[in-house]
C-alpha positions as CSV (number, residue, x, y, z in Angstrom):
1,M,66.5,-4.4,-8.7
2,S,63.7,-1.0,-8.7
3,P,64.5,1.5,-10.9
4,S,66.0,4.9,-10.6
5,F,65.5,8.0,-11.3
6,K,66.8,11.4,-11.1
7,C,65.5,14.9,-10.9
8,T,67.3,18.1,-11.9
9,V,65.2,20.7,-9.9
10,S,66.3,24.7,-10.9
11,P,67.4,26.4,-7.6
12,Q,65.6,29.4,-8.9
13,T,62.3,28.3,-8.4
14,G,62.5,24.5,-6.6
15,T,60.5,23.9,-9.9
16,P,61.7,20.1,-12.1
17,G,63.1,22.8,-14.6
18,R,62.1,21.8,-18.9
19,S,63.8,18.5,-19.3
20,A,62.9,17.4,-15.8
21,Q,59.6,17.8,-16.6
22,W,60.2,16.4,-19.8
23,R,61.7,13.0,-18.2
24,L,58.8,13.0,-15.6
25,G,56.7,12.8,-18.7
26,R,57.8,10.5,-19.4
27,I,58.2,8.1,-16.7
28,A,54.8,8.8,-15.8
29,L,53.8,7.3,-19.5
30,A,55.8,3.8,-19.0
31,T,54.8,3.1,-15.5
32,T,51.1,3.3,-17.2
33,V,51.7,1.0,-20.5
34,L,53.4,-1.4,-17.9
35,S,50.6,-1.1,-15.8
36,A,48.0,-2.0,-18.3
37,T,51.3,-4.2,-20.1
38,A,51.1,-6.7,-16.9
39,L,47.3,-6.3,-16.2
40,T,46.8,-8.0,-19.9
41,A,49.9,-10.3,-19.0
42,Q,47.5,-11.4,-15.8
43,A,44.1,-12.0,-17.7
44,A,43.0,-15.0,-19.2
45,E,41.0,-16.4,-21.4
46,Y,39.3,-19.2,-20.7
47,S,37.3,-21.0,-23.9
48,V,34.5,-23.3,-23.1
49,V,31.7,-24.7,-25.8
50,V,27.7,-24.3,-26.0
51,V,27.0,-27.3,-27.6
52,Q,23.3,-27.8,-27.6
53,A,20.5,-28.8,-30.5
54,L,19.5,-25.2,-31.9
55,T,17.0,-26.9,-34.5
56,G,15.3,-29.8,-35.3
57,G,13.0,-31.9,-32.4
58,A,14.7,-31.0,-29.6
59,A,15.2,-27.0,-30.0
60,F,12.4,-26.0,-27.4
61,I,15.3,-27.1,-24.5
62,G,18.0,-26.3,-27.3
63,M,17.7,-22.9,-27.6
64,P,16.8,-21.6,-24.2
65,V,19.5,-23.2,-22.5
66,A,22.4,-21.8,-24.3
67,N,20.6,-18.1,-25.0
68,G,20.8,-19.2,-20.7
69,A,24.4,-19.8,-21.0
70,A,25.4,-17.0,-22.8
71,L,23.7,-14.5,-20.4
72,A,25.3,-15.8,-17.9
73,A,28.8,-15.9,-19.0
74,E,28.2,-12.5,-19.9
75,E,27.3,-11.4,-16.7
76,I,29.9,-13.3,-15.4
77,N,32.7,-11.2,-17.5
78,R,30.5,-7.5,-16.2
79,K,30.9,-8.0,-12.9
80,Q,35.0,-9.9,-13.0
81,E,33.5,-12.9,-11.5
82,L,36.9,-14.4,-12.3
83,G,39.1,-11.4,-11.4
84,P,39.7,-8.5,-12.5
85,G,40.2,-9.3,-16.9
86,N,39.9,-11.8,-16.7
87,T,36.7,-13.8,-18.7
88,I,35.0,-16.6,-20.0
89,K,34.8,-16.7,-24.0
90,V,31.5,-19.2,-25.0
91,I,31.3,-20.5,-28.5
92,T,28.0,-22.1,-29.6
93,A,27.4,-25.2,-32.0
94,D,24.1,-26.2,-33.5
95,D,24.4,-31.0,-33.4
96,A,20.3,-30.8,-34.2
97,N,20.5,-33.8,-32.0
98,D,21.7,-35.8,-34.1
99,R,24.6,-38.5,-32.8
100,S,27.1,-38.2,-36.0
101,Q,27.1,-34.1,-35.4
102,T,27.5,-34.3,-31.9
103,L,30.5,-36.8,-32.0
104,S,31.8,-34.9,-35.3
105,L,31.4,-31.6,-33.1
106,M,33.3,-33.0,-30.3
107,Q,36.3,-34.7,-32.2
108,R,36.7,-30.7,-33.7
109,Y,36.3,-29.5,-30.4
110,A,38.5,-31.0,-28.4
111,A,41.6,-31.0,-31.2
112,D,42.0,-27.5,-29.9
113,P,43.7,-27.0,-26.7
114,N,42.3,-23.4,-25.3
115,I,38.8,-25.0,-25.1
116,L,38.1,-26.2,-21.9
117,M,35.0,-27.6,-21.2
118,F,32.1,-28.9,-23.9
119,M,28.8,-28.2,-22.3
120,G,26.1,-30.5,-24.4
121,P,25.2,-32.3,-25.6
122,T,20.4,-31.4,-25.0
123,S,19.2,-34.8,-24.5
124,G,19.7,-37.8,-23.6
125,A,19.0,-40.0,-27.1
126,V,22.9,-37.9,-27.7
127,A,24.3,-37.8,-24.9
128,V,25.8,-41.2,-24.0
129,A,27.8,-41.6,-27.4
130,A,28.9,-37.7,-26.6
131,A,30.1,-39.4,-23.2
132,N,31.5,-42.2,-24.1
133,A,34.1,-39.5,-27.0
134,A,34.8,-37.5,-23.7
135,N,35.9,-39.7,-21.7
136,T,38.4,-41.3,-24.8
137,L,39.1,-38.3,-25.5
138,K,39.2,-36.8,-21.4
139,F,38.0,-33.6,-22.7
140,P,35.5,-32.2,-19.5
141,M,31.8,-32.7,-20.6
142,Q,29.0,-31.7,-19.0
143,T,25.5,-33.1,-20.9
144,Q,21.4,-31.2,-20.3
145,S,20.8,-35.1,-20.6
146,N,20.5,-36.8,-16.7
147,S,20.6,-40.1,-17.9
148,M,23.1,-41.9,-15.5
149,D,24.5,-44.1,-18.5
150,V,26.9,-40.4,-18.7
151,L,28.5,-41.1,-15.4
152,K,29.0,-44.5,-15.8
153,A,30.5,-43.7,-18.9
154,G,33.8,-42.6,-16.9
155,P,35.0,-39.9,-14.9
156,W,35.5,-36.5,-17.9
157,S,31.7,-36.7,-18.7
158,Y,28.9,-35.1,-16.0
159,T,25.4,-35.0,-16.1
160,L,23.7,-31.0,-15.1
161,T,20.1,-32.1,-14.0
162,Q,19.5,-34.3,-11.8
163,P,18.5,-38.2,-12.8
164,G,15.1,-39.9,-12.0
165,E,15.6,-40.7,-9.3
166,I,16.3,-37.7,-7.6
167,T,13.3,-36.1,-9.7
168,L,9.7,-38.3,-10.4
169,P,10.0,-39.4,-6.8
170,Y,8.8,-35.4,-5.9
171,I,5.3,-35.9,-8.5
172,A,5.0,-39.4,-7.8
173,N,4.7,-38.9,-3.6
174,Y,2.5,-35.7,-4.5
175,A,-0.3,-38.0,-7.1
176,V,-0.2,-40.5,-4.2
177,D,-0.2,-38.6,-1.0
178,K,-1.8,-35.2,-2.3
179,L,-4.5,-35.7,-4.8
180,K,-4.9,-39.4,-4.0
181,I,-4.9,-40.8,-6.5
182,K,-5.6,-45.2,-6.7
183,D,-5.0,-46.5,-10.6
184,C,-3.2,-45.1,-13.2
185,T,-3.1,-45.4,-16.8
186,V,1.1,-44.7,-18.1
187,I,1.6,-42.9,-21.7
188,G,5.1,-43.6,-22.7
189,I,8.3,-43.0,-25.4
190,H,9.5,-46.4,-25.7
191,D,12.2,-45.2,-28.0
192,V,14.2,-42.5,-25.9
193,E,15.7,-44.7,-22.7
194,I,15.8,-41.4,-20.8
195,Y,12.0,-41.1,-21.1
196,V,11.3,-44.4,-21.0
197,T,13.9,-44.5,-16.9
198,M,12.2,-41.3,-16.4
199,Q,8.8,-43.6,-16.8
200,K,9.5,-46.6,-14.8
201,V,10.6,-44.2,-11.8
202,F,6.8,-43.2,-11.2
203,E,5.3,-46.6,-12.0
204,S,8.0,-47.8,-9.5
205,V,7.4,-45.2,-6.8
206,V,3.2,-45.0,-7.0
207,K,3.3,-48.7,-7.2
208,S,5.0,-49.5,-4.1
209,K,2.9,-47.0,-2.1
210,G,-0.6,-49.0,-3.1
211,T,-1.4,-46.9,-6.4
212,K,-2.4,-50.0,-9.7
213,I,-0.9,-49.7,-13.1
214,G,-3.9,-50.7,-14.8
215,S,-2.6,-49.9,-18.3
216,V,0.7,-49.1,-19.9
217,E,0.8,-47.3,-23.9
218,A,4.5,-47.2,-25.8
219,I,4.3,-44.3,-28.2
220,K,7.2,-43.7,-30.2
221,G,8.3,-40.1,-30.6
222,T,7.3,-39.2,-34.1
223,D,3.5,-40.0,-33.5
224,A,1.6,-37.8,-33.0
225,D,-1.6,-39.4,-34.3
226,F,-2.7,-40.5,-30.6
227,S,-6.4,-40.6,-31.5
228,A,-7.0,-44.3,-31.4
229,L,-5.1,-44.5,-27.8
230,A,-6.7,-41.7,-26.9
231,T,-10.3,-44.0,-27.3
232,K,-8.4,-47.0,-25.7
233,V,-7.5,-44.5,-22.3
234,V,-10.7,-43.1,-21.6
235,S,-12.4,-46.3,-21.8
236,R,-10.4,-47.9,-18.5
237,D,-11.7,-44.9,-16.5
238,A,-8.7,-44.5,-14.8
239,D,-8.3,-41.0,-12.1
240,C,-4.3,-40.8,-13.4
241,V,-2.9,-40.5,-16.7
242,F,1.3,-39.7,-17.1
243,I,2.2,-39.2,-19.9
244,S,6.6,-39.3,-20.6
245,A,7.0,-37.1,-23.8
246,S,8.5,-34.5,-24.6
247,A,6.6,-31.1,-24.7
248,P,4.8,-30.9,-27.7
249,Q,3.8,-33.9,-27.9
250,A,2.2,-34.8,-24.5
251,A,0.2,-31.0,-25.6
252,N,-0.9,-32.6,-28.6
253,I,-1.6,-35.8,-26.4
254,V,-3.4,-34.2,-23.5
255,I,-5.5,-32.8,-26.1
256,Q,-6.9,-35.6,-28.0
257,L,-8.0,-37.4,-24.5
258,R,-9.5,-33.8,-23.9
259,Q,-11.3,-34.6,-27.8
260,A,-11.6,-37.9,-26.7
261,G,-14.0,-37.4,-24.1
262,L,-11.5,-37.3,-20.6
263,D,-13.1,-37.2,-17.5
264,P,-12.7,-33.9,-16.5
265,K,-11.8,-35.5,-12.7
266,T,-8.5,-37.9,-14.2
267,R,-5.4,-36.6,-13.5
268,I,-2.8,-35.9,-16.3
269,L,0.8,-35.6,-14.8
270,G,4.0,-35.7,-16.0
271,H,7.9,-34.5,-15.7
272,N,10.0,-31.6,-16.0
273,A,10.5,-32.3,-20.0
274,L,6.6,-30.5,-20.2
275,S,7.3,-27.5,-18.0
276,S,8.2,-25.2,-21.1
277,P,5.9,-22.9,-22.8
278,Q,5.4,-25.5,-25.6
279,F,3.6,-27.3,-23.5
280,L,0.9,-24.2,-23.4
281,E,1.7,-23.2,-26.1
282,R,0.1,-26.0,-28.0
283,G,-1.4,-27.3,-25.4
284,G,-3.9,-23.9,-24.6
285,K,-6.4,-25.0,-22.6
286,A,-6.8,-28.2,-22.6
287,V,-3.1,-28.6,-20.8
288,E,-5.4,-26.3,-17.6
289,G,-5.5,-28.0,-14.6
290,V,-2.6,-30.7,-15.7
291,Y,0.2,-31.8,-13.1
292,L,3.2,-31.3,-13.9
293,I,7.4,-31.1,-11.9
294,G,10.3,-28.1,-13.0
295,D,13.3,-27.2,-11.7
296,W,12.2,-23.3,-12.4
297,L,9.9,-21.4,-12.2
298,P,8.8,-18.5,-14.4
299,G,8.0,-15.6,-12.0
300,T,9.7,-16.6,-9.3
301,N,10.0,-13.6,-6.9
302,D,14.1,-13.4,-5.7
303,E,15.6,-10.8,-6.5
304,A,18.5,-13.7,-8.3
305,S,15.7,-15.1,-10.8
306,R,13.6,-11.5,-10.6
307,A,16.8,-10.2,-12.3
308,F,18.0,-13.1,-15.1
309,S,13.7,-12.1,-16.3
310,A,14.8,-8.7,-17.0
311,A,17.9,-9.5,-18.8
312,Y,16.9,-12.7,-21.3
313,K,13.8,-10.2,-21.9
314,A,15.9,-7.6,-22.1
315,K,18.4,-9.8,-24.8
316,Y,16.2,-12.5,-26.8
317,K,12.5,-10.2,-26.2
318,A,11.1,-13.5,-25.1
319,E,10.2,-15.0,-21.5
320,P,13.1,-16.8,-20.4
321,D,12.2,-21.0,-18.6
322,N,12.4,-23.5,-16.9
323,W,15.7,-24.3,-19.8
324,A,16.6,-21.5,-19.7
325,A,17.5,-20.5,-16.2
326,W,18.8,-23.9,-17.0
327,G,20.8,-23.3,-18.8
328,Y,22.1,-19.5,-17.0
329,S,22.8,-22.9,-13.9
330,S,24.9,-24.2,-16.2
331,M,27.7,-22.3,-16.8
332,R,27.7,-20.4,-12.2
333,V,28.6,-24.6,-12.1
334,A,31.1,-24.1,-15.0
335,M,32.7,-21.4,-13.0
336,D,32.4,-22.7,-10.2
337,A,34.5,-25.8,-12.0
338,I,36.9,-23.0,-13.6
339,K,37.9,-21.6,-10.1
340,L,37.6,-24.8,-8.5
341,A,40.8,-25.5,-10.9
342,G,43.0,-23.1,-10.4
343,P,45.5,-20.0,-11.5
344,N,45.8,-22.3,-15.1
345,P,43.9,-24.5,-14.8
346,T,43.6,-27.4,-17.8
347,R,41.0,-30.3,-18.3
348,D,42.1,-31.9,-15.8
349,T,41.6,-29.3,-12.5
350,V,38.2,-28.4,-15.0
351,R,37.5,-32.2,-14.6
352,Q,38.3,-32.7,-10.7
353,G,36.4,-28.8,-10.5
354,M,33.6,-30.4,-11.3
355,A,33.3,-32.5,-9.0
356,K,33.6,-30.8,-6.1
357,A,30.1,-28.6,-6.4
358,K,29.4,-27.7,-3.8
359,D,26.2,-24.9,-2.3
360,I,26.8,-23.5,-5.7
361,P,24.1,-21.1,-5.9
362,V,22.3,-21.8,-8.9
363,L,18.2,-19.6,-9.8
364,V,17.2,-24.0,-9.9
365,G,14.7,-26.0,-7.2
366,N,16.3,-24.5,-3.8
367,G,18.9,-22.7,-5.6
368,K,22.0,-25.0,-4.7
369,Y,23.7,-26.9,-6.9
370,T,25.7,-29.8,-5.1
371,R,27.0,-32.8,-6.2
372,D,27.7,-36.3,-4.3
373,A,30.4,-38.2,-3.5
374,E,28.9,-40.1,-6.5
375,R,29.4,-37.3,-9.0
376,V,25.2,-36.9,-8.7
377,P,23.9,-33.8,-9.2
378,F,21.0,-32.4,-6.2
379,V,19.3,-29.0,-6.5
380,G,15.3,-30.1,-5.5
381,M,12.2,-30.0,-7.3
382,H,8.8,-28.1,-7.6
383,V,5.6,-29.5,-8.4
384,L,3.5,-27.7,-10.7
385,Q,0.5,-27.3,-11.5
386,V,-1.3,-25.2,-14.9
387,K,-3.7,-22.4,-13.9
388,N,-4.4,-20.0,-16.7
389,G,-2.4,-20.6,-19.2
390,N,0.3,-20.3,-17.2
391,F,2.5,-22.7,-14.4
392,V,2.4,-22.5,-10.8
393,M,3.0,-24.1,-7.9
394,A,1.2,-26.8,-7.1
395,P,-1.1,-26.3,-4.2
């Protein structure tokens, strides 16, 4: 029942007396306090932990991913997209792309019941081990890796980015149909499974279309001297070289191929690991003309990308790249899962919400993020080329 209040009115003036005015003031104050208290009681804080390689060999991906995710969370909170007063709390942690650190962080944050989701790790080198742990701990995980083994680990682990089976055909088909390549040399990291997987998809697609894979050259992720390899590749005189390596290492390979006398007409191609400023910075003029795939093109002219670029530059004093756009998009995907989990989300309902991702507005790909019935993500891909020191849409 609503409380009733009595007001004394002065018969001489028809206005409230001092006693009534005092009581009315107290009522107004109490009403304000009650309203504020009710709003505070209804407001919720949803915690997620962003675990990325902020140092180490994968930091060129992990750092912009973490920055993009934090930027998206600030925007979500500012616009109250989770409802009045509701916010996402982002905890950021560095695993240095080290398996033991990743698993230690997984255990630590899984022990905190307030944390709804583990957003990481960065690479496939540690993602599968983390996925196994996430399923044991029943802790929703969304990794930047596109390894299908993450999904196979169980229903609590999700990949954020698209698997090579979806992305590599974009560059493979372009190479054969548009560039008309006939004979390709493949150079690829053999001690990191995700690079091997992407390399094999490329090989399979081009071979199915009649292109010859004349040579496959295996390298380690830590290799730096490619002079002998470059001489060997140049002597083959193939019309294509496909590189499956990290951005800094791929740039180094291209430089040494050019130094060894690679024919300028030979097409050099790679996958989306190359879509980083580090590829351009380290490769310089040597990487001009290289073809690759990317999820997001810096300088894209749509309204959302322009706003994102401006906000990112203002906050971090740096240009956003493909991975920053993925970080921003990852938080958008996480927000969707929390929304779908209902007014009182639990880890289990968030996990279920992650599986229902459909047409989520994101920056990457075609701008709409969806997971299929097998939890495999799809968002589309662009074929890019390096022109005048920048990534542009390939002709």
